[in-house]
C-alpha positions, 0 to 999 in steps of 0.5 A, spaced: 512 851 743 514 848 749 521 849 749 524 856 749 529 858 744 536 860 746 543 860 743 545 853 742 538 851 740 537 847 733 532 847 729 531 841 724 527 840 718 521 835 718 524 830 715 522 823 718 527 819 715 532 824 718 529 824 725 528 817 725 534 814 724 538 819 728 532 818 734 532 826 735 526 828 740 523 835 737 518 840 738 514 843 732 516 850 731 514 853 724 512 850 717 516 844 716 521 846 722 521 843 729 526 845 735 531 839 738 528 838 745 534 837 750 540 837 746 545 843 745 548 843 738 555 840 742 551 835 744 546 834 738 554 833 734 556 828 738 550 823 738 550 824 730 557 822 730 556 816 734 551 814 729 556 815 724 552 821 720 555 828 720 553 834 722 556 840 717 557 848 719 557 853 714 561 859 715 556 864 713 552 867 719 545 869 717 541 874 722 534 877 723 533 883 727 526 886 730 524 892 734 522 890 741 524 886 747 526 879 748 519 875 747 518 868 746 513 870 740 517 876 737 523 871 737 519 865 734 516 870 728 523 873 727 526 866 726 520 863 721 521 869 717 529 867 717 527 860 715 523 862 710 527 868 707 534 863 706 531 856 705 533 856 698 540 854 700 536 847 702 540 846 708 536 841 713 538 845 721 539 852 724 543 853 730 542 859 734 549 862 736 546 868 739 540 873 741 542 880 743 537 885 746 540 892 745 538 900 744 538 904 739 536 912 740 532 909 746 528 904 742 529 896 744 531 892 738 533 884 738 538 881 733 538 873 733 544 871 729 545 863 727 549 858 722 546 853 718 548 846 719 546 840 715 546 833 717 547 827 712 551 820 712 556 822 707 562 825 709 562 830 703 557 836 703 551 834 698 551 839 692 545 844 692 543 840 687 543 834 692 540 837 698 534 841 693 532 834 691 533 831 698 528 837 701 523 835 695 523 828 697 522 829 704 516 834 702 513 829 698 513 824 704 510 829 709 504 830 704 506 837 703 
């Protein structure tokens, strides 16, 4: 983890065809996921559209919360748990939209908010079945 996660950061599924076709630089972040280097979600969106691909935004927010303050290790653990908990959607990106440190009855806690994103060539979002098949193909290609 060379880069710190913050609002606007994007996690992308480790899919060699996708990363290679769009020439996205990333650092490993968790099992089968990487953190996009040096690009906000806005910059990544522009780059994807210039390449003729599409970057979909899913309206439903997903969250993860944990007791304690803003430490990279705790944020990493919460995001890896979040990715595992909601991976059944088969989207290939997750955009971090907010990281909030708060207190309740004097106890510090942190909430991470994110939205699923999906990169694909077609202009109409693939069905759940098509996204699932693409994910299985990518895992097979990675040897997972």
